[in-house]
C-alpha positions as CSV (number, residue, x, y, z in Angstrom):
1,M,12.7,27.9,5.2
2,F,15.9,26.1,4.2
3,R,14.7,25.4,0.7
4,R,13.6,29.0,0.1
5,W,16.3,31.0,1.9
6,L,19.3,28.8,1.4
7,A,18.2,26.6,-1.6
8,L,19.1,23.4,0.4
9,P,17.6,19.9,-0.1
10,W,15.6,19.7,3.1
11,D,12.8,17.3,4.0
12,M,10.6,17.4,7.1
13,Y,8.1,15.0,8.6
14,F,6.4,16.5,11.6
15,D,9.3,17.2,14.0
16,D,11.9,15.1,12.2
17,E,14.0,16.5,9.5
18,T,16.7,15.4,7.1
19,F,19.0,17.3,4.9
20,Q,21.4,16.2,2.1
21,D,24.5,18.2,1.4
22,L,26.6,17.0,-1.6
23,S,30.3,16.6,-1.0
24,C,31.1,19.2,-3.7
25,G,29.6,21.7,-1.3
26,K,32.2,20.9,1.3
27,R,29.7,21.1,4.2
28,G,28.8,24.7,3.2
29,G,25.0,24.0,3.2
30,Q,25.2,22.2,6.5
31,Q,27.2,25.1,8.1
32,A,24.7,27.7,6.7
33,M,21.8,25.7,8.0
34,V,23.3,25.4,11.5
35,K,24.2,29.1,11.5
36,L,20.7,30.1,10.5
37,M,19.1,27.9,13.3
38,D,21.5,29.4,15.9
39,T,20.7,32.9,14.7
40,I,17.0,32.5,15.1
41,G,17.5,30.9,18.5
42,M,16.6,27.2,17.6
43,P,19.9,25.3,17.6
44,F,20.0,21.6,16.6
45,A,20.6,19.1,19.4
46,E,24.3,18.0,18.9
47,S,23.5,14.5,20.0
48,K,21.1,14.0,17.0
49,C,23.3,15.5,14.3
50,K,25.1,13.0,12.1
51,L,28.2,13.5,9.9
52,L,27.7,13.9,6.2
53,G,27.8,10.7,4.1
54,V,26.9,9.4,0.7
55,S,23.9,7.5,2.2
56,G,21.8,7.8,5.2
57,T,18.5,6.7,6.8
58,F,15.6,8.9,7.8
59,L,12.5,7.5,9.5
60,G,13.2,4.0,8.1
61,V,14.0,5.1,4.5
62,E,17.5,4.6,3.2
63,R,18.8,7.1,0.6
64,C,21.9,6.9,-1.5
65,L,23.3,9.9,-3.3
66,E,26.4,8.2,-4.7
67,N,25.3,8.6,-8.3
68,A,23.3,11.8,-7.9
69,L,25.7,14.0,-10.0
70,K,27.3,11.4,-12.3
71,K,24.1,9.5,-13.4
72,S,21.3,11.7,-12.0
73,V,20.2,8.7,-9.9
74,V,19.1,8.8,-6.3
75,W,17.7,5.7,-4.8
76,F,15.3,5.2,-1.9
77,K,14.2,2.0,-0.2
78,P,12.7,1.1,3.2
79,N,15.3,-0.3,5.6
80,H,15.1,-3.9,6.9
81,E,13.6,-2.8,10.3
82,I,10.6,-1.0,8.8
83,C,10.0,-4.0,6.4
84,A,10.1,-6.4,9.3
85,K,7.7,-4.3,11.3
86,A,5.3,-4.1,8.4
87,I,5.4,-7.9,7.8
88,S,4.9,-8.5,11.5
89,I,1.7,-6.3,11.5
90,I,0.4,-8.0,8.4
91,D,1.1,-11.5,9.8
92,K,-0.6,-10.8,13.1
93,A,-3.6,-9.3,11.4
94,E,-3.9,-12.3,9.2
95,E,-3.4,-14.7,12.1
96,T,-6.1,-13.0,14.4
97,E,-8.3,-11.9,11.5
98,F,-8.4,-8.5,13.2
99,L,-6.7,-5.1,12.9
100,S,-7.5,-2.6,15.5
101,P,-8.2,1.0,14.4
102,A,-5.1,2.1,16.4
103,K,-2.8,-0.5,14.8
104,A,-4.3,0.4,11.3
105,S,-3.4,4.1,12.0
106,K,0.1,3.2,13.0
107,F,0.6,0.9,10.0
108,R,-0.8,3.6,7.7
109,G,1.7,6.2,9.0
110,M,4.6,3.8,8.7
111,L,3.7,2.9,5.1
112,N,2.8,6.5,4.1
113,F,6.3,7.7,4.8
114,A,8.3,4.7,3.6
115,A,6.3,4.0,0.5
116,G,5.7,7.7,-0.2
117,A,9.4,8.3,-0.4
118,M,9.6,5.8,-3.3
119,W,6.3,6.3,-5.1
120,G,5.1,9.7,-4.0
121,K,1.4,10.6,-3.9
122,I,0.4,7.7,-6.1
123,F,0.8,5.3,-3.2
124,R,-1.8,7.1,-1.1
125,S,-4.7,5.5,-3.0
126,F,-3.6,2.1,-1.7
127,L,-3.8,3.4,1.9
128,Y,-7.6,4.1,1.8
129,P,-8.6,0.8,3.4
130,L,-6.3,1.6,6.4
131,I,-7.7,5.1,6.6
132,Q,-11.2,3.7,6.6
133,R,-10.3,1.2,9.3
134,S,-8.6,3.7,11.5
135,C,-11.2,6.5,11.2
136,W,-14.7,5.1,10.3
137,D,-14.9,1.4,11.1
């Protein structure tokens, strides 16, 4: 809706959403988005709204737009918390030589978003063993 109606850089993952508004827009995109949501009767929770900044974190993925206009570079990387969780799951699975289907599903979801932000759909092929473990084993 925001991409098509307002031409805004909007990203959504189930019920979580993020939006980047460049400083040259002077919060115009953010104001238009808030106004549209108010108009259709679905206002954003004020407690979850964050002020605009050059970088931000969304579901464990850090983004930086500092060089977006100057060098056409935007970087993404998983934050330290999500990396620590992933390493913890891997270490426990290696230690016990077991990964439950529920833990495999959780691990796949965490990796799908964090790694998908960096490598796109290419990364999905590496998740197949986790899909197999969580669905068929």
